Backbone atoms as SQL, in Angstrom:
CREATE TABLE atoms (id INTEGER PRIMARY KEY, chain TEXT, resi INTEGER, resn TEXT, atom TEXT, x REAL, y REAL, z REAL);
INSERT INTO atoms VALUES
  (1, 'A', 1, 'UNK', 'N', 54.012, 112.402, 113.123),
  (2, 'A', 1, 'UNK', 'CA', 54.592, 113.068, 114.271),
  (3, 'A', 1, 'UNK', 'C', 54.266, 114.559, 114.254),
  (4, 'A', 2, 'UNK', 'N', 53.311, 114.900, 113.442),
  (5, 'A', 2, 'UNK', 'CA', 52.890, 116.285, 113.417),
  (6, 'A', 2, 'UNK', 'C', 53.918, 117.190, 112.816),
  (7, 'A', 3, 'UNK', 'N', 54.239, 118.278, 113.526),
  (8, 'A', 3, 'UNK', 'CA', 55.173, 119.270, 113.008),
  (9, 'A', 3, 'UNK', 'C', 56.587, 119.084, 113.528),
  (10, 'A', 4, 'UNK', 'N', 56.849, 117.989, 114.214),
  (11, 'A', 4, 'UNK', 'CA', 58.189, 117.772, 114.738),
  (12, 'A', 4, 'UNK', 'C', 59.160, 117.461, 113.609),
  (13, 'A', 5, 'UNK', 'N', 60.339, 118.077, 113.608),
  (14, 'A', 5, 'UNK', 'CA', 61.348, 117.679, 112.626),
  (15, 'A', 5, 'UNK', 'C', 61.871, 116.278, 113.003),
  (16, 'A', 6, 'UNK', 'N', 62.181, 115.479, 112.025),
  (17, 'A', 6, 'UNK', 'CA', 62.664, 114.135, 112.269),
  (18, 'A', 6, 'UNK', 'C', 63.961, 113.916, 111.458),
  (19, 'A', 7, 'UNK', 'N', 65.084, 114.474, 111.946),
  (20, 'A', 7, 'UNK', 'CA', 66.331, 114.205, 111.237),
  (21, 'A', 7, 'UNK', 'C', 66.791, 112.766, 111.458),
  (22, 'A', 8, 'UNK', 'N', 67.408, 112.206, 110.418),
  (23, 'A', 8, 'UNK', 'CA', 67.919, 110.837, 110.511),
  (24, 'A', 8, 'UNK', 'C', 69.247, 110.758, 109.767),
  (25, 'A', 9, 'UNK', 'N', 70.103, 109.856, 110.210),
  (26, 'A', 9, 'UNK', 'CA', 71.364, 109.612, 109.516),
  (27, 'A', 9, 'UNK', 'C', 71.542, 108.116, 109.314),
  (28, 'A', 10, 'UNK', 'N', 72.203, 107.784, 108.227),
  (29, 'A', 10, 'UNK', 'CA', 72.621, 106.417, 107.954),
  (30, 'A', 10, 'UNK', 'C', 74.128, 106.476, 107.702),
  (31, 'A', 11, 'UNK', 'N', 74.901, 105.793, 108.491),
  (32, 'A', 11, 'UNK', 'CA', 76.342, 105.841, 108.362),
  (33, 'A', 11, 'UNK', 'C', 76.898, 107.237, 108.534),
  (34, 'A', 12, 'UNK', 'N', 76.229, 108.061, 109.341),
  (35, 'A', 12, 'UNK', 'CA', 76.683, 109.429, 109.599),
  (36, 'A', 12, 'UNK', 'C', 76.299, 110.433, 108.518),
  (37, 'A', 13, 'UNK', 'N', 75.558, 109.978, 107.495),
  (38, 'A', 13, 'UNK', 'CA', 75.132, 110.849, 106.386),
  (39, 'A', 13, 'UNK', 'C', 73.656, 111.137, 106.537),
  (40, 'A', 14, 'UNK', 'N', 73.264, 112.395, 106.390),
  (41, 'A', 14, 'UNK', 'CA', 71.840, 112.764, 106.505),
  (42, 'A', 14, 'UNK', 'C', 71.002, 111.962, 105.516),
  (43, 'A', 15, 'UNK', 'N', 69.898, 111.389, 106.011),
  (44, 'A', 15, 'UNK', 'CA', 69.003, 110.584, 105.197),
  (45, 'A', 15, 'UNK', 'C', 67.643, 111.238, 105.125),
  (46, 'A', 16, 'UNK', 'N', 67.027, 111.192, 103.949),
  (47, 'A', 16, 'UNK', 'CA', 65.684, 111.757, 103.772),
  (48, 'A', 16, 'UNK', 'C', 64.652, 110.819, 104.394),
  (49, 'A', 17, 'UNK', 'N', 63.789, 111.377, 105.234),
  (50, 'A', 17, 'UNK', 'CA', 62.692, 110.606, 105.812),
  (51, 'A', 17, 'UNK', 'C', 61.541, 110.581, 104.812),
  (52, 'A', 18, 'UNK', 'N', 61.202, 109.389, 104.340),
  (53, 'A', 18, 'UNK', 'CA', 60.127, 109.254, 103.351),
  (54, 'A', 18, 'UNK', 'C', 58.769, 109.152, 104.024),
  (55, 'A', 19, 'UNK', 'N', 58.718, 108.441, 105.157),
  (56, 'A', 19, 'UNK', 'CA', 57.455, 108.352, 105.904),
  (57, 'A', 19, 'UNK', 'C', 57.753, 107.923, 107.338),
  (58, 'A', 20, 'UNK', 'N', 56.836, 108.280, 108.212),
  (59, 'A', 20, 'UNK', 'CA', 56.898, 107.916, 109.629),
  (60, 'A', 20, 'UNK', 'C', 55.468, 107.697, 110.070),
  (61, 'A', 21, 'UNK', 'N', 55.111, 106.442, 110.336),
  (62, 'A', 21, 'UNK', 'CA', 53.737, 106.066, 110.635),
  (63, 'A', 21, 'UNK', 'C', 53.672, 105.118, 111.819),
  (64, 'A', 22, 'UNK', 'N', 52.558, 105.126, 112.546),
  (65, 'A', 22, 'UNK', 'CA', 52.388, 104.134, 113.624),
  (66, 'A', 22, 'UNK', 'C', 52.442, 102.722, 113.031),
  (67, 'A', 23, 'UNK', 'N', 53.100, 101.817, 113.734),
  (68, 'A', 23, 'UNK', 'CA', 53.184, 100.420, 113.313),
  (69, 'A', 23, 'UNK', 'C', 51.881, 99.727, 113.684),
  (70, 'A', 24, 'UNK', 'N', 51.170, 99.169, 112.713),
  (71, 'A', 24, 'UNK', 'CA', 49.885, 98.518, 113.002),
  (72, 'A', 24, 'UNK', 'C', 50.028, 97.406, 114.044),
  (73, 'A', 25, 'UNK', 'N', 49.185, 97.460, 115.051),
  (74, 'A', 25, 'UNK', 'CA', 49.167, 96.426, 116.065),
  (75, 'A', 25, 'UNK', 'C', 50.182, 96.593, 117.187),
  (76, 'A', 26, 'UNK', 'N', 50.983, 97.664, 117.159),
  (77, 'A', 26, 'UNK', 'CA', 52.005, 97.872, 118.178),
  (78, 'A', 26, 'UNK', 'C', 51.886, 99.290, 118.752),
  (79, 'A', 27, 'UNK', 'N', 51.184, 99.426, 119.848),
  (80, 'A', 27, 'UNK', 'CA', 50.975, 100.744, 120.451),
  (81, 'A', 27, 'UNK', 'C', 52.306, 101.393, 120.810),
  (82, 'A', 28, 'UNK', 'N', 52.497, 102.633, 120.380),
  (83, 'A', 28, 'UNK', 'CA', 53.708, 103.388, 120.713),
  (84, 'A', 28, 'UNK', 'C', 54.892, 103.112, 119.812),
  (85, 'A', 29, 'UNK', 'N', 54.763, 102.198, 118.853),
  (86, 'A', 29, 'UNK', 'CA', 55.860, 101.874, 117.955),
  (87, 'A', 29, 'UNK', 'C', 55.594, 102.502, 116.593),
  (88, 'A', 30, 'UNK', 'N', 56.632, 103.066, 115.993),
  (89, 'A', 30, 'UNK', 'CA', 56.488, 103.709, 114.691),
  (90, 'A', 30, 'UNK', 'C', 57.377, 103.036, 113.659),
  (91, 'A', 31, 'UNK', 'N', 56.905, 103.047, 112.444),
  (92, 'A', 31, 'UNK', 'CA', 57.667, 102.514, 111.305),
  (93, 'A', 31, 'UNK', 'C', 58.182, 103.731, 110.526),
  (94, 'A', 32, 'UNK', 'N', 59.468, 103.718, 110.204),
  (95, 'A', 32, 'UNK', 'CA', 60.063, 104.828, 109.467),
  (96, 'A', 32, 'UNK', 'C', 60.707, 104.288, 108.194),
  (97, 'A', 33, 'UNK', 'N', 60.504, 104.992, 107.108),
  (98, 'A', 33, 'UNK', 'CA', 61.125, 104.650, 105.827),
  (99, 'A', 33, 'UNK', 'C', 62.087, 105.773, 105.471),
  (100, 'A', 34, 'UNK', 'N', 63.342, 105.403, 105.221),
  (101, 'A', 34, 'UNK', 'CA', 64.375, 106.370, 104.896),
  (102, 'A', 34, 'UNK', 'C', 64.940, 106.095, 103.507),
  (103, 'A', 35, 'UNK', 'N', 65.378, 107.137, 102.846),
  (104, 'A', 35, 'UNK', 'CA', 66.081, 107.007, 101.584),
  (105, 'A', 35, 'UNK', 'C', 67.570, 106.906, 101.899),
  (106, 'A', 36, 'UNK', 'N', 68.216, 105.821, 101.479),
  (107, 'A', 36, 'UNK', 'CA', 69.634, 105.636, 101.771),
  (108, 'A', 36, 'UNK', 'C', 70.433, 106.569, 100.865),
  (109, 'A', 37, 'UNK', 'N', 71.209, 107.473, 101.448),
  (110, 'A', 37, 'UNK', 'CA', 72.001, 108.408, 100.648),
  (111, 'A', 37, 'UNK', 'C', 73.058, 107.686, 99.799),
  (112, 'A', 38, 'UNK', 'N', 73.300, 108.197, 98.610),
  (113, 'A', 38, 'UNK', 'CA', 74.283, 107.588, 97.712),
  (114, 'A', 38, 'UNK', 'C', 75.689, 107.641, 98.326),
  (115, 'A', 39, 'UNK', 'N', 75.942, 108.587, 99.220),
  (116, 'A', 39, 'UNK', 'CA', 77.269, 108.752, 99.818),
  (117, 'A', 39, 'UNK', 'C', 77.589, 107.677, 100.859),
  (118, 'A', 40, 'UNK', 'N', 76.613, 106.848, 101.243),
  (119, 'A', 40, 'UNK', 'CA', 76.859, 105.812, 102.240),
  (120, 'A', 40, 'UNK', 'C', 77.583, 104.651, 101.552),
  (121, 'A', 41, 'UNK', 'N', 78.720, 104.259, 102.105),
  (122, 'A', 41, 'UNK', 'CA', 79.486, 103.170, 101.514),
  (123, 'A', 41, 'UNK', 'C', 78.882, 101.803, 101.861),
  (124, 'A', 42, 'UNK', 'N', 79.031, 100.825, 100.978),
  (125, 'A', 42, 'UNK', 'CA', 78.507, 99.484, 101.266),
  (126, 'A', 42, 'UNK', 'C', 79.115, 98.930, 102.544),
  (127, 'A', 43, 'UNK', 'N', 78.341, 98.124, 103.244),
  (128, 'A', 43, 'UNK', 'CA', 78.749, 97.521, 104.504),
  (129, 'A', 43, 'UNK', 'C', 77.727, 97.795, 105.585),
  (130, 'A', 44, 'UNK', 'N', 78.128, 97.639, 106.822),
  (131, 'A', 44, 'UNK', 'CA', 77.232, 97.867, 107.946),
  (132, 'A', 44, 'UNK', 'C', 77.259, 99.353, 108.297),
  (133, 'A', 45, 'UNK', 'N', 76.072, 99.941, 108.406),
  (134, 'A', 45, 'UNK', 'CA', 75.965, 101.378, 108.695),
  (135, 'A', 45, 'UNK', 'C', 75.008, 101.598, 109.865),
  (136, 'A', 46, 'UNK', 'N', 75.381, 102.468, 110.777),
  (137, 'A', 46, 'UNK', 'CA', 74.505, 102.801, 111.901),
  (138, 'A', 46, 'UNK', 'C', 73.342, 103.672, 111.415),
  (139, 'A', 47, 'UNK', 'N', 72.212, 103.537, 112.087),
  (140, 'A', 47, 'UNK', 'CA', 71.032, 104.336, 111.794),
  (141, 'A', 47, 'UNK', 'C', 70.641, 105.089, 113.043),
  (142, 'A', 48, 'UNK', 'N', 70.491, 106.409, 112.930),
  (143, 'A', 48, 'UNK', 'CA', 70.094, 107.241, 114.070),
  (144, 'A', 48, 'UNK', 'C', 68.947, 108.112, 113.637),
  (145, 'A', 49, 'UNK', 'N', 67.889, 108.130, 114.443),
  (146, 'A', 49, 'UNK', 'CA', 66.716, 108.954, 114.199),
  (147, 'A', 49, 'UNK', 'C', 66.484, 109.818, 115.434),
  (148, 'A', 50, 'UNK', 'N', 66.125, 111.071, 115.214),
  (149, 'A', 50, 'UNK', 'CA', 65.897, 112.008, 116.303),
  (150, 'A', 50, 'UNK', 'C', 64.486, 112.594, 116.151),
  (151, 'A', 51, 'UNK', 'N', 63.643, 112.362, 117.147),
  (152, 'A', 51, 'UNK', 'CA', 62.284, 112.885, 117.109),
  (153, 'A', 51, 'UNK', 'C', 62.070, 113.787, 118.323),
  (154, 'A', 52, 'UNK', 'N', 61.944, 115.078, 118.075),
  (155, 'A', 52, 'UNK', 'CA', 61.688, 116.024, 119.165),
  (156, 'A', 52, 'UNK', 'C', 62.746, 116.004, 120.237),
  (157, 'A', 53, 'UNK', 'N', 63.987, 115.729, 119.887),
  (158, 'A', 53, 'UNK', 'CA', 65.082, 115.688, 120.865),
  (159, 'A', 53, 'UNK', 'C', 65.349, 114.316, 121.454),
  (160, 'A', 54, 'UNK', 'N', 64.471, 113.347, 121.206),
  (161, 'A', 54, 'UNK', 'CA', 64.694, 111.972, 121.667),
  (162, 'A', 54, 'UNK', 'C', 65.413, 111.199, 120.567),
  (163, 'A', 55, 'UNK', 'N', 66.557, 110.635, 120.900),
  (164, 'A', 55, 'UNK', 'CA', 67.389, 109.945, 119.920),
  (165, 'A', 55, 'UNK', 'C', 67.134, 108.433, 120.018),
  (166, 'A', 56, 'UNK', 'N', 67.137, 107.767, 118.856),
  (167, 'A', 56, 'UNK', 'CA', 66.936, 106.322, 118.809),
  (168, 'A', 56, 'UNK', 'C', 68.012, 105.600, 119.601),
  (169, 'A', 57, 'UNK', 'N', 67.722, 104.353, 119.944),
  (170, 'A', 57, 'UNK', 'CA', 68.643, 103.571, 120.765),
  (171, 'A', 57, 'UNK', 'C', 69.955, 103.313, 120.000),
  (172, 'A', 58, 'UNK', 'N', 71.038, 103.147, 120.759),
  (173, 'A', 58, 'UNK', 'CA', 72.341, 102.864, 120.174),
  (174, 'A', 58, 'UNK', 'C', 72.361, 101.430, 119.661),
  (175, 'A', 59, 'UNK', 'N', 73.218, 101.184, 118.671),
  (176, 'A', 59, 'UNK', 'CA', 73.438, 99.831, 118.183),
  (177, 'A', 59, 'UNK', 'C', 72.526, 99.405, 117.039),
  (178, 'A', 60, 'UNK', 'N', 71.666, 100.302, 116.536),
  (179, 'A', 60, 'UNK', 'CA', 70.800, 99.933, 115.408),
  (180, 'A', 60, 'UNK', 'C', 71.621, 100.124, 114.129),
  (181, 'A', 61, 'UNK', 'N', 71.651, 99.088, 113.293),
  (182, 'A', 61, 'UNK', 'CA', 72.423, 99.197, 112.043),
  (183, 'A', 61, 'UNK', 'C', 71.704, 98.426, 110.933),
  (184, 'A', 62, 'UNK', 'N', 72.085, 98.745, 109.698),
  (185, 'A', 62, 'UNK', 'CA', 71.579, 98.036, 108.527),
  (186, 'A', 62, 'UNK', 'C', 72.773, 97.696, 107.645),
  (187, 'A', 63, 'UNK', 'N', 72.593, 96.744, 106.755),
  (188, 'A', 63, 'UNK', 'CA', 73.636, 96.394, 105.800),
  (189, 'A', 63, 'UNK', 'C', 73.325, 97.055, 104.471),
  (190, 'A', 64, 'UNK', 'N', 74.293, 97.782, 103.962),
  (191, 'A', 64, 'UNK', 'CA', 74.174, 98.451, 102.650),
  (192, 'A', 64, 'UNK', 'C', 74.903, 97.595, 101.645),
  (193, 'A', 65, 'UNK', 'N', 74.191, 97.169, 100.585),
  (194, 'A', 65, 'UNK', 'CA', 74.783, 96.352, 99.544),
  (195, 'A', 65, 'UNK', 'C', 75.269, 97.240, 98.400),
  (196, 'A', 66, 'UNK', 'N', 76.354, 96.825, 97.743),
  (197, 'A', 66, 'UNK', 'CA', 76.871, 97.557, 96.592),
  (198, 'A', 66, 'UNK', 'C', 75.891, 97.417, 95.440),
  (199, 'A', 67, 'UNK', 'N', 75.731, 98.473, 94.675),
  (200, 'A', 67, 'UNK', 'CA', 74.844, 98.461, 93.506),
  (201, 'A', 67, 'UNK', 'C', 75.588, 98.077, 92.260);
């Protein structure tokens, strides 16, 4: 995404963006890898990504398992 900042949160906690790359075979779709912050509690957590002021769609979530 060039020089655009890409802030992301998981469960409302800032998450480190590890990579953001075009998804092979899907024009306009990107694959993002995030580091899940230790402060995120186990369970279902919302994921929000912001690229150049455009926010990801609502309702995206992942399941965090206890370690």
